[in-house]
C-alpha positions in Angstrom: 0.0 0.0 0.0 1.3 3.4 -1.0 1.9 5.6 2.0 0.3 9.0 1.6 2.6 12.1 2.2 1.9 14.3 5.2 -0.2 17.3 4.4 1.1 20.7 5.7 -1.7 22.8 4.4 -3.0 24.1 1.1 -0.6 26.3 -0.9 -3.7 27.8 -2.7 -5.3 28.6 0.7 -2.1 30.1 2.0 -1.8 32.4 -1.0 -5.5 33.3 -0.9 -5.3 34.1 2.9 -2.2 36.3 2.3 -3.9 38.2 -0.5 -7.2 38.6 1.4 -5.4 39.6 4.6 -3.5 42.3 2.7 -6.7 43.4 1.0 -8.5 43.7 4.4 -5.6 45.7 5.9 -5.5 47.9 2.8 -9.3 48.5 3.0 -9.1 49.5 6.7 -6.2 51.9 6.0 -8.1 53.3 3.0 -11.2 53.9 5.2 -9.2 55.7 7.9 -7.2 57.8 5.5 -10.2 58.9 3.4 -12.3 59.6 6.5 -9.6 61.6 8.1 -9.1 63.6 4.9 -12.8 64.1 4.5 -13.1 65.3 8.1 -10.3 67.8 7.4 -12.0 69.1 4.3 -15.4 69.4 6.1 -13.8 71.1 9.0 -12.1 73.6 6.7 -15.4 74.4 5.1 -17.0 75.1 8.5 -14.0 77.2 9.6 -14.2 79.2 6.4 -17.9 80.0 7.1 -17.2 80.8 10.7 -14.3 83.0 9.7 -16.5 84.9 7.2 -19.1 85.4 9.9 -16.5 86.9 12.3 -15.1 89.1 9.5 -18.5 90.5 8.6 -19.2 91.4 12.3 -15.8 93.0 12.7 -16.3 95.0 9.5 -19.6 96.3 10.9 -17.9 97.7 14.1 -17.4 101.5 14.2 -16.2 103.9 17.0 -18.3 107.0 17.6 -17.7 109.3 20.5 -15.6 106.7 22.2 -18.5 104.2 21.9 -18.3 101.0 19.8 -21.4 100.5 17.6 -22.0 97.3 15.7 -24.8 96.8 13.3 -25.0 93.0 12.9 -25.2 92.1 9.3 -28.0 89.7 8.5 -25.6 87.4 6.6 -23.3 87.1 9.6 -25.6 84.4 11.1 -27.7 83.3 8.1 -24.6 81.9 6.4 -24.3 79.5 9.4 -27.7 77.9 8.8 -27.4 74.1 8.4 -29.9 71.2 7.7 -29.3 70.0 11.3 -30.2 73.5 12.7 -26.9 73.9 14.6 -26.9 76.5 17.3 -24.7 79.6 17.0 -23.0 81.5 19.9 -21.1 84.7 19.8 -19.1 87.0 22.1 -17.8 90.5 21.5 -15.1 92.0 23.7 -13.7 95.5 23.9 -10.3 95.4 25.4 -11.2 92.2 27.3 -14.6 93.7 28.4 -17.6 91.8 27.2 -19.9 94.0 25.1 -22.4 91.4 24.0 -22.9 87.7 23.7 -22.1 84.7 25.9 -19.6 85.6 28.7 -18.7 81.9 29.3 -17.9 81.2 25.7 -14.3 79.9 25.6 -11.7 82.2 24.1 -8.6 80.8 22.4 -5.3 81.4 23.9 -3.3 84.3 22.4 -6.5 86.1 21.6 -4.7 89.4 21.7 -3.0 88.8 18.4 -4.7 90.0 15.3 -4.7 86.6 13.5 -7.8 84.6 13.0 -7.8 81.5 15.3 -9.9 78.4 15.4 -10.4 75.9 18.2 -12.7 73.0 19.2 -14.2 73.0 22.6 -17.3 71.9 24.6 -20.0 74.3 25.5 -23.3 73.6 27.2 -22.5 69.9 27.0 -22.0 69.9 23.2 -18.9 70.0 21.0 -18.5 73.3 19.2 -16.1 75.0 16.8 -15.0 78.6 17.6 -13.5 81.2 15.3 -12.0 84.3 16.8 -10.5 87.4 15.3 -9.6 91.0 16.5 -9.6 94.5 15.0 -8.2 97.8 16.3 -10.5 100.8 16.1 -9.0 104.3 16.1 -10.9 107.5 17.2 -9.9 111.1 17.7 -8.1 110.3 21.0 -9.0 106.7 21.5 -7.5 103.4 20.4 -9.5 100.3 21.3 -9.4 96.6 20.3 -12.5 94.7 19.3 -12.5 90.8 19.6 -15.3 88.8 18.1 -15.8 85.0 18.6 -18.4 83.0 16.8 -19.1 79.4 17.7 -21.3 76.7 16.2 -22.3 73.2 17.2 -21.2 70.4 14.9 -24.3 68.3 14.5 -24.4 68.9 10.7 -20.7 68.2 10.5 -21.1 65.0 12.3 -24.0 64.0 10.1 -22.0 64.8 7.0 -19.0 62.8 8.3 -21.3 59.9 9.1 -22.7 59.9 5.6 -19.2 60.1 4.2 -18.1 57.2 6.5 -21.0 55.1 5.3 -20.1 55.8 1.7 -16.4 55.0 2.4 -17.4 51.8 4.2 -19.6 50.7 1.3 -16.8 51.5 -1.1 -14.3 49.6 1.2 -16.6 46.6 1.4 -17.0 46.5 -2.4 -13.3 46.9 -2.8 -12.7 44.0 -0.3 -15.2 41.7 -2.1 -13.6 42.5 -5.4 -10.2 41.8 -4.1 -11.4 38.5 -2.5 -12.8 37.4 -5.9 -9.6 38.5 -7.6 -7.6 36.7 -5.0 -9.4 33.4 -5.7 -8.9 34.0 -9.4 -5.3 34.8 -9.0 -4.6 31.8 -6.8 -6.4 29.5 -9.2 -4.4 30.9 -12.1 -1.2 30.6 -10.2 -1.8 27.0 -9.0 -3.3 25.9 -12.4 0.1 24.9 -14.0 0.8 22.8 -10.9 -2.6 21.1 -11.1 -2.1 20.5 -14.9 1.2 18.9 -14.2 -0.3 16.7 -11.5 -3.1 15.7 -13.7 -0.8 14.9 -16.6 1.4 12.7 -14.4 -1.7 11.0 -12.8 -3.2 10.0 -16.1 0.0 8.3 -17.2 0.3 4.5 -17.0 3.2 2.9 -15.3 4.8 2.3 -18.7 4.7 6.0 -19.7 7.9 7.3 -18.3 8.6 9.9 -21.0 9.8 13.3 -19.8 7.5 16.2 -19.2 8.1 18.6 -22.1 5.1 21.0 -21.7 6.0 24.6 -20.9 5.9 25.4 -17.2 6.5 28.5 -15.1 10.1 29.3 -14.1 9.4 28.5 -10.5 8.3 24.9 -11.4 11.4 24.1 -13.5 13.4 22.5 -10.6 10.4 20.3 -9.8 9.8 19.2 -13.4 13.6 18.6 -13.9 13.7 16.5 -10.8 10.6 14.6 -12.0 12.1 14.0 -15.4 15.3 12.6 -13.9 13.3 10.3 -11.6 11.2 9.0 -14.5 14.4 8.4 -16.5 15.8 6.3 -13.7 12.5 4.4 -13.4 12.4 3.8 -17.1 16.0 2.4 -17.0 15.1 0.2 -14.0 11.9 -1.0 -15.6 13.7 -1.9 -18.9 16.3 -3.8 -16.9 13.5 -5.7 -15.0 11.7 -6.7 -18.2 14.9 -7.8 -19.8 15.8 -9.8 -16.7 12.4 -11.5 -16.5 12.5 -12.5 -20.2 16.1 -13.7 -20.0 15.6 -15.5 -16.8 12.5 -17.3 -18.1 14.4 -18.3 -21.3 17.4 -19.5 -19.4 15.2 -21.6 -17.1 13.0 -23.1 -19.8 15.7 -24.1 -22.1 17.8 -26.2 -19.6 14.6 -27.6 -18.2 13.4 -28.8 -21.6 16.8 -30.4 -22.2 16.8 -32.1 -18.8 13.3 -33.4 -19.4 14.2 -34.7 -22.8 17.2 -36.6 -21.3 15.0 -37.9 -18.4 12.4 -39.3 -20.8 15.0 -41.0 -22.9 16.6 -42.5 -19.8 13.1 -43.6 -18.6 12.7 -45.7 -21.7 16.0 -47.5 -21.0 15.7 -48.2 -17.3 14.1 -51.4 -16.2 14.3 -51.2 -12.4 11.0 -49.9 -11.1 12.6 -47.9 -8.3 14.7 -46.0 -10.8 11.7 -45.5 -13.1 9.7 -43.9 -10.3 12.6 -41.6 -9.5 12.8 -40.5 -13.1 9.0 -40.0 -13.3 9.3 -37.8 -10.2 12.1 -35.9 -11.8 10.0 -35.3 -15.0 7.1 -34.2 -12.9 9.3 -31.7 -11.0 10.7 -30.4 -14.3 7.2 -29.9 -15.7 6.1 -28.0 -12.6 9.2 -25.8 -12.8 8.8 -25.2 -16.5 5.1 -24.3 -16.0 5.8 -22.0 -13.1 8.5 -20.2 -15.1 6.1 -19.8 -18.1 3.3 -18.5 -15.9 5.6 -16.1 -14.0 6.7 -14.7 -17.4 3.0 -14.4 -18.5 2.1 -12.7 -15.2 4.9 -10.2 -15.5 4.0 -9.5 -19.1 0.4 -8.9 -18.2 1.5 -6.6 -15.3 3.5 -4.5 -17.7 0.8 -4.3 -20.4 -2.3 -4.0 -18.2 -2.1 -0.1 -18.1 -1.3 0.2 -21.8 -3.5 -2.2 -23.6 -3.1 -2.5 -27.4 -6.8 -2.4 -28.3 -7.9 -4.0 -31.5 -11.3 -4.9 -33.0 -11.5 -8.7 -32.8 -14.0 -11.5 -32.9 -14.0 -13.3 -29.6 -15.5 -16.5 -31.2 -12.6 -16.7 -33.7 -10.0 -16.1 -31.0 -11.4 -18.9 -28.7 -11.8 -21.3 -31.7 -8.1 -21.0 -32.5 -7.2 -21.7 -28.8 -9.5 -24.8 -28.8 -7.8 -26.1 -32.0 -4.4 -25.5 -30.5 -5.2 -27.3 -27.2 -7.2 -30.2 -28.8 -4.1 -32.5 -29.1 -3.5 -32.1 -25.3 -7.2 -32.9 -24.7 -7.1 -35.9 -26.9 -4.1 -37.3 -25.1 -6.3 -37.3 -21.9 -9.4 -38.6 -23.7 -11.2 -35.3 -23.0 -13.7 -33.8 -25.4 -13.3 -30.0 -26.0 -16.8 -28.8 -27.1 -17.0 -25.3 -28.4 -20.4 -23.6 -28.6 -20.8 -20.3 -30.4 -21.2 -19.7 -34.1 -22.3 -16.0 -34.1 -19.4 -13.5 -34.2 -18.9 -11.6 -30.9 -17.1 -8.4 -31.7 -15.3 -6.5 -29.0 -12.3 -4.2 -28.4 -9.4 -5.9 -26.6 -5.7 -6.8 -26.4 -5.5 -10.1 -28.4 -2.3 -11.2 -26.8 -3.6 -10.8 -23.2 -7.0 -12.3 -24.0 -5.4 -15.4 -25.6 -3.1 -15.7 -22.6 -6.0 -15.5 -20.1 -8.4 -17.9 -21.9 -5.6 -20.4 -22.6 -4.9 -20.5 -18.9 -8.6 -21.1 -18.1 -8.9 -23.9 -20.6 -5.6 -25.4 -19.5 -6.9 -25.4 -15.9 -10.0 -27.2 -17.0 -7.9 -29.8 -18.8 -5.7 -30.4 -15.7 -8.6 -31.1 -13.4 -10.9 -32.9 -15.7 -11.0 -36.7 -15.5 -10.4 -38.9 -18.6 -13.3 -39.6 -20.9 -15.1 -36.3 -19.8 -16.0 -33.2 -21.7 -15.3 -29.5 -21.3 -17.9 -27.1 -22.7 -16.9 -23.6 -23.9 -19.5 -21.0 -24.6 -18.8 -17.6 -26.2 -21.8 -15.1 -25.9 -22.3 -11.4 -26.3 -25.1 -11.0 -23.7 -25.2 -9.3 -21.3 -21.6 -8.5 -22.3 -18.9 -10.3 -24.3 -17.9 -13.3 -22.2 -16.4 -16.8 -22.3 -17.9 -19.5 -20.1 -15.9 -22.7 -19.4 -17.4 -25.8 -17.7 -15.6 -29.0 -16.8 -16.6 -32.2 -15.1 -13.8 -32.3 -12.6 -14.0 -32.0 -8.8 -15.0 -28.3 -8.9 -13.8 -25.5 -6.6 -13.6 -25.9 -2.8 -16.6 -23.9 -1.6 -14.8 -22.5 1.4 -11.8 -21.4 -0.7 -13.5 -20.1 -3.9 -13.1 -16.4 -3.0 -9.3 -16.7 -2.6 -8.4 -18.9 -5.5 -7.7 -16.0 -7.9 -5.0 -14.7 -5.6 -1.4 -15.2 -6.6 0.1 -18.7 -5.8 -3.2 -19.7 -4.2 -4.4 -23.3 -4.9 -7.3 -25.3 -3.5 -6.9 -28.2 -1.1 -8.0 -30.5 -4.0 -5.0 -29.6 -6.2 -2.6 -32.0 -4.5 -1.0 -34.1 -7.1 -1.8 -31.7 -10.0 0.9 -29.7 -11.6 0.4 -26.0 -11.2 1.8 -22.7 -9.9 -1.3 -21.0 -8.6 -1.1 -18.2 -11.2 -3.5 -19.3 -13.9 -6.7 -17.8 -12.4 -4.7 -14.7 -11.2 -3.6 -14.1 -14.8 -7.2 -14.4 -16.1 -8.6 -12.1 -13.4 -5.9 -9.4 -14.1 -6.7 -9.5 -17.8 -10.5 -9.3 -17.2 -10.1 -6.3 -14.8 -7.7 -4.6 -17.3 -10.5 -4.8 -19.9 -13.2 -3.5 -17.5 -14.6 -7.0 -16.8 -14.4 -9.6 -14.1 -13.7 -13.3 -13.5 -16.5 -15.3 -11.8 -15.9 -18.7 -10.2 -18.6 -21.2 -9.3 -19.6 -24.9 -9.3 -22.5 -26.0 -11.5 -25.2 -28.3 -10.3 -24.2 -31.1 -12.6 -20.7 -31.3 -11.0 -17.5 -29.6 -12.0 -16.2 -26.1 -12.1 -17.7 -23.1 -14.0 -15.6 -20.1 -14.9 -17.1 -17.0 -16.6 -14.6 -14.6 -18.1 -16.3 -11.3 -19.0 -15.2 -8.1 -20.6 
């Protein structure tokens, strides 16, 4: 079983969280900066109006007979009208003596200077903005200084700032949502080449070890280069394994065939029964070894080809008929009748080499376990799917072991004394699965084993 690597988190999620976190911080900073700037602009507007009101009052002040007369201009207070009906306060001083207005209205520090000054304060429990300016009046023998302060509550300013804040917040939320969507799009676009590379490698069969040649981003070049080097080493190792299996099977089969030939020749010349039994045991062991070597080679070949089938359009009836003809001499030697049933073509897509190998193993198994003067029936049908059914009249499958017989090197308890390696059913099952089918084992009511090989 392949051990899964440890997961340390999603690279896409990390990138998305980083971008979204930066966007949220930027949205907050944008809100604070814009609101602060808007508050400054709004405050400057109120200060300008307050300053104009103070100036209009100062311009209306005159000195007659040592008395200060001020004819309040109508515009001095009407210009301070706001939708929130802010309250307006004023105070007029002559040389620090209150002439008119609110005596407890705060005066800014340094009010003796002639510059216009502004300050924020609290008056009658409400925040206010105060503008103060001074002017010197000259008479015949008198010089006096007039100081005017005009204050206004900030309800309208607060309402205006709140409206601006809501607009800024709406803009910030929209900006944040847009950035989130762009972040997901950006992360998907950034991770897409990696996903395409993973999909491309996943779809490959074990035989496809060609290097990755598709264009990849610069950051992925070390990964792709390392992957290509790994696949080159795997390809070399796989080629060596295939060559080794083929060469080993050939080198095992050839000497075994030679030894068997000499053993059979010697058996004809030996008269002593004890020696003849020893030679028969030797021939039997040679047959078992030769069969095991052949099936090991077949199993290895199927393992290598299973993920890269060479599909062809073929007639399953014709394929099985050829196998029956090829194995008929073996059946005749054991007085077994191979009966083939199926005259209608059964067309299918498959790898002919693997299908021949699998069905030959199934027929060969039936021949091994069938008694003399019995029959083996072979059906090829297209319903419900292309399949080959093989029935013999042998001992059948052990009921308690039938689910494990298709495993490698697994043989039933009734196989004692029969030459075999335990790979025949495994080979047939692997081929069926590679073609999208299955292998079903059962015992039919008339006695004997029943094998259904379906595609």
